[in-house]
C-alpha positions in Angstrom: 100.8 80.4 39.4 102.3 80.6 42.9 106.1 80.4 43.2 108.7 79.9 45.9 111.0 82.8 45.5 113.3 82.5 48.4 114.3 80.3 51.5 115.3 81.6 54.8 117.1 79.6 57.5 117.2 80.9 61.1 117.6 79.8 64.8 114.5 80.5 66.8 116.1 81.0 70.3 113.4 82.1 72.7 115.8 84.6 74.5 115.6 86.6 71.2 111.9 87.0 71.6 112.6 88.4 75.1 115.3 90.7 73.9 113.1 92.1 71.1 110.1 92.6 73.4 112.1 94.3 76.0 113.9 96.6 73.5 117.3 95.1 74.1 118.1 94.4 70.4 121.1 96.9 70.3 122.6 96.4 73.7 126.2 95.1 74.0 125.2 91.4 74.2 122.3 91.2 71.7 123.5 93.9 69.2 125.9 91.5 67.1 123.1 89.0 67.0 120.4 91.2 65.7 122.8 93.2 63.4 123.0 89.9 61.3 119.3 90.2 60.5 119.4 93.9 59.5 120.0 93.0 55.8 117.1 90.6 55.9 114.7 93.1 57.3 115.4 95.5 54.6 115.3 92.8 51.9 111.8 91.6 53.2 110.5 95.0 52.9 111.4 94.8 49.1 110.4 91.3 48.6 106.9 91.6 50.3 106.1 87.8 50.4 102.3 87.0 50.2 102.8 83.8 52.3 105.5 82.3 54.3 105.6 78.5 54.8 107.1 78.5 58.3 108.7 75.3 59.3 109.3 75.0 63.1 108.9 72.7 66.0 106.4 73.1 68.7 107.8 73.1 72.3 104.9 71.3 74.1 102.6 74.2 73.5 100.2 72.8 71.0 101.2 69.2 71.2 102.3 67.0 74.0 102.9 63.4 74.7 99.3 62.5 74.1 99.8 63.1 70.3 103.0 63.6 68.3 102.6 64.3 64.6 105.7 63.9 62.6 104.6 66.6 60.2 101.7 68.9 60.9 100.3 71.7 58.6 98.3 74.5 59.8 95.2 75.0 57.6 93.5 77.6 59.9 92.7 81.3 59.5 94.4 82.7 62.6 96.9 81.5 65.3 97.4 83.2 68.7 100.7 83.4 70.4 101.1 80.5 73.0 101.4 81.0 76.7 104.8 79.2 77.4 104.6 79.7 81.1 105.0 83.5 81.5 102.1 84.7 79.4 101.7 85.0 75.6 104.2 87.3 73.8 102.7 90.6 73.0 103.1 90.2 69.2 100.3 90.1 66.5 98.2 87.1 65.9 99.5 85.1 62.9 97.2 85.1 60.0 97.0 81.9 58.0 96.4 81.2 54.2 93.7 78.4 54.3 93.3 78.1 50.6 97.0 77.5 49.9 97.4 75.4 53.1 94.7 73.0 52.1 96.0 72.8 48.6 99.4 71.9 49.9 98.0 69.5 52.4 95.9 67.7 49.7 99.0 67.7 47.4 101.3 66.2 50.0 99.0 63.5 51.0 98.4 62.5 47.4 102.2 62.7 47.1 102.3 60.0 49.9 103.2 62.1 52.9 101.1 61.4 55.9 100.4 65.0 57.1 98.5 65.9 60.2 96.0 68.7 59.5 95.6 71.4 62.2 92.9 73.9 62.0 93.3 75.4 65.5 96.4 75.9 67.6 98.5 78.3 69.4 102.0 79.0 68.1 105.0 79.3 70.4 108.5 80.9 70.1 109.6 78.5 67.4 107.3 80.4 65.0 107.0 83.8 66.5 110.6 84.5 67.2 111.6 84.1 63.4 108.9 86.5 62.5 110.3 89.2 65.0 113.7 88.5 63.6 112.7 89.1 60.0 110.1 91.8 60.4 110.8 93.6 63.7 108.0 95.3 65.7 104.7 95.3 63.8 101.1 96.0 64.6 100.3 93.2 62.1 102.7 90.6 60.5 103.2 91.8 56.9 102.6 88.4 55.4 100.2 85.4 55.8 101.8 82.4 57.4 101.2 78.6 56.9 102.6 77.0 60.0 104.4 73.4 59.3 105.4 71.8 62.6 107.9 69.1 62.6 108.7 66.6 65.5 112.3 67.0 66.5 111.5 66.7 70.4 110.5 63.1 70.8 112.1 60.0 69.2 111.9 59.2 66.5 112.4 62.4 64.5 112.1 62.4 60.7 115.4 61.9 58.7 117.1 64.6 56.8 116.4 62.8 53.6 112.7 62.7 54.4 112.8 66.4 55.3 114.5 67.3 52.0 111.9 65.2 50.0 109.1 67.0 51.8 110.5 70.3 50.7 110.6 69.0 47.0 106.9 67.9 47.4 106.0 71.2 48.9 107.6 73.0 45.9 105.6 70.9 43.6 102.3 71.8 45.6 103.0 75.5 45.5 103.7 75.5 41.8 100.4 73.7 41.1 98.4 76.5 42.9 96.8 78.7 40.4 96.8 82.0 42.2 99.7 84.3 41.6 101.6 84.3 44.9 105.0 85.1 46.2 105.8 82.5 48.5 108.7 82.0 50.9 109.6 79.0 52.8 111.6 79.3 56.1 113.3 76.5 58.0 114.0 77.3 61.8 115.6 75.8 64.8 119.2 75.0 65.8 122.0 75.5 65.6 124.3 73.3 67.7 123.1 73.2 71.3 122.2 70.9 74.2 120.1 71.9 77.0 120.7 69.2 79.5 122.9 66.4 80.8 126.8 66.3 81.0 127.1 68.2 77.5 124.8 71.0 78.4 126.0 74.1 76.8 127.7 72.3 73.8 128.3 74.5 70.8 130.1 73.4 67.7 130.9 76.3 65.4 133.0 74.3 62.9 130.1 71.8 62.4 127.5 74.6 62.2 129.4 76.5 59.5 130.0 73.2 57.6 126.2 72.7 57.6 125.7 76.1 56.2 128.3 75.5 53.5 126.3 72.3 52.5 123.1 74.3 52.2 124.8 76.4 49.6 126.2 73.4 47.6 124.8 72.3 44.3 124.4 68.6 45.5 122.2 67.2 48.1 124.8 65.6 50.3 123.4 67.4 53.3 120.2 65.4 53.3 122.0 62.2 54.1 123.6 63.3 57.3 122.5 60.5 59.7 120.8 61.3 63.1 123.8 60.1 65.1 126.0 62.6 63.5 123.6 65.5 64.6 123.5 64.1 68.1 127.3 63.6 68.3 128.4 66.9 66.8 125.6 69.3 67.6 124.0 68.1 70.8 120.5 66.6 71.6 118.8 69.8 70.3 121.0 70.2 67.2 118.5 67.7 65.4 116.2 70.8 64.9 118.6 71.5 61.8 116.8 68.9 59.9 113.9 71.4 59.5 116.3 73.6 57.5 116.4 70.8 54.9 112.7 71.1 54.2 113.4 74.8 53.2 116.4 73.7 51.1 114.7 70.9 49.5 111.9 73.2 48.2 114.6 75.4 46.4 116.0 72.9 43.9 119.5 71.8 43.5 121.1 75.1 42.5 120.8 78.1 44.9 122.2 81.6 45.3 123.3 82.8 48.7 122.0 86.2 49.4 122.9 86.6 53.0 124.6 84.6 55.7 125.2 85.2 59.5 126.5 83.2 62.3 127.2 84.3 65.8 128.2 82.7 69.2 126.9 82.9 71.9 123.2 83.5 72.2 122.0 82.2 75.5 123.5 78.7 75.5 123.4 78.2 71.7 124.7 79.5 68.5 122.8 81.7 66.0 122.7 80.8 62.5 120.8 82.6 59.5 121.0 82.2 55.8 118.9 83.6 52.8 118.8 81.6 49.7 117.1 81.9 46.4 116.5 79.3 43.6 119.3 79.6 40.9 117.4 78.6 37.9 
């Protein structure tokens, strides 16, 4: 049967895509950021995942105010990089895994999650930047990808508790798929940052690292952090971290930390990265 073998958490700052595409990964500014992903790139070469379920948020590229799905799963065969205003990134198309995606969609809906099914969309930096961070420059991405988009842009976003429960349901869905597949689940976004208003530029390293500590814990206390705490402590865009809880919920209560990285600054935010595996 298919199995979730690891979970990866990562920021998806668009500036990292620019740095990667312009060959600036090892300059004085970006070098310490990308160095924190060197371990993961080597590890991914060994792990060779067949499928990555990549949890991210769209930034008004595929969705806008006309329709705002809380949870949307991509069941298509191929996704092109989105044009976010300066042309699409020159990275490979993302190849989907429709068989597993449709299986997960059916399982989640029967498990009482109201999923929006997407068969055609372009994917923006929220999805392509994590792929670049984990795999570097590629002629083709070395894994298929199931996009799972979460609304954390427009009120109301889902609670951390609901995201954790969705991760648990995804794990049940994957485990019931009969094909032998090595599946990873990635949660992306964050960490603390605010892009506008009086608190623009807010970064809270103490809270960010406490959040990473809670991801490593054997209990599920992190799922109960209220929206108001994310807003108060991590800025208006810090709510993106609830997407990491989908990844964490899919791994079970006990996890083993394989790698962890945190760095400030990157653009006007903090960089967080963690690699976990189920500890069964």
